[in-house]
C-alpha positions, -999 to +999 in steps of 0.1 A: -138-183-149-137-152-171-104-140-185-093-104-190-066-090-212-044-060-203-038-040-234-008-019-225-012+003-255-043+017-238-024+026-206-001+055-200+000+057-162+004+029-137-006+038-101+006+013-076+000+010-039+031+004-017+024-018+013+008-050+003+012-045-034+048-037-041+062-042-006+056-072+017+029-063+042+044-088+066+065-060+080+036-038+089+015-067+102+044-077+125+051-042+135+016-031+145+001-064+156+031-080+174+061-058+181+045-026+191+020-043+214+049-062+229+068-030+237+036-012+248+029-041+272+064-038+287+061+000+290+027-002+309+032-036+326+004-053+307-001-088+295+006-090+258-030-099+249-044-068+268-018-046+252-027-058+218-064-054+224-058-018+236-037-009+205-062-026+181-090-004+197-068+026+192-062+017+155-099+012+149-108+046+165-090+065+138-093+040+109-099+059+076-084+091+090-049+105+083-040+097+120-044+060+111-011+060+093+006+090+109+037+077+126+042+109+146+006+106+159+013+071+171+046+081+187+027+106+208-003+084+215+016+053+227+047+070+241+071+050+219+091+063+190+076+043+161+098+060+135+129+048+153+113+014+156+108+013+118+145+020+113+155-006+139+134-033+122+141-023+086+157-056+079+122-070+076+112-045+049+113-059+014+096-062-020+070-089-027+082-115-051+082-103-087+076-066-078+110-053-089+108-072-122+073-058-127+087-022-122+115-029-147+090-042-173+069-011-169+099+010-175+106-010-207+070-004-218+075+033-213+048+037-186+048+064-160+048+047-127+035+065-096+033+050-061+002+061-043+002+052-007-017+059+025+016+056+044+031+085+063+061+103+048+084+092+076+075+055+069+080+060+031+114+075+038+125+045+058+111+020+033+126+039+003+160+040+020+159+002+026+145-009-008+154+019-033+117+021-043+119+058-049+146+053-075+125+027-094+094+049-100+086+083-112+071+096-080+057+086-046+026+104-034+017+098+002-017+105+016-006+135+036+004+153+004-032+147-009-048+154+025-068+122+030-066+085+025-072+066-007-106+051+003-120+086+005-138+098-026-121+132-023-087+116-026-087+109-063-095+143-078-066+158-058-043+130-067-051+134-103-042+171-101-009+163-084+001+135-109-017+146-140-030+111-151-059+104-174-083+081-156-093+065-189-057+056-196-046+045-161-042+012-143-044+012-105-034-018-083-040-021-046-046-048-019-072-026-002-106-032-018-121+000-004-094+021-021-102+003-054-139+011-049-132+048-045-109+047-076-137+031-096-162+057-085-137+084-097-135+066-131-101+049-133-105+025-161-082-004-152-084-017-116-065-047-102-066-062-067-034-075-052-046-107-034-012-117-020-003-088+002+020-107+027+045-134+021+034-150+053-004-152+046-024-170+020-039-151-010-072-133-003-089-127-036-120-106-040-149-110-064-157-074-075-123-067-091-098-086-111-077-102-083-042-116-088-016-132-067+017-118-080+025-100-111+029-126-138-007-124-149-001-087-156+032-093-173+017-120-194-013-098-203-038-122-188-059-115-157-081-138-139-107-127-112 
């Protein structure tokens, strides 16, 4: 198994995904795959399985588009206030193990840290209020500010103009492989896959990127694919 070294002297900007990289994706998985289908079933007098199948089909119909993560869009489409639900269930929102320590270490290293997320601003606001994430990074850029999702090639030039990072001197970490592919095509030099996106699911490493479960390999300067 090949080893990789992170030379932090070669990195000025650290771009980090939010859900599944810094924050535990268990919240989102539970919200959209269990709780929202449960409430939709009750609203429409459906069996849970039928309700979930309907919602999954709705999700797939707009996957990759801004509507996919637009909480106001889903509120209108399903007839349930999903922003209010986020606030109601915010006790489930939290950092993945080691994420806050990683952010502190990046501050000590003097790196500029930007969260780049596909999430909707309303969701970012709820999660920031719960975790204080916005106070631990330099900036949070949501996809709606850019105008498209991170797996789109056109995302990265716009994001670069907003943030001002040098692709050759940037590290980007995400649990979504398609987003990493788009970033690689744009030319971001240091790419890391977050294999442990949920505290409730096993690690799911990939082969085409350095793939880590947790932050200690980055903090120790050793990466294993």
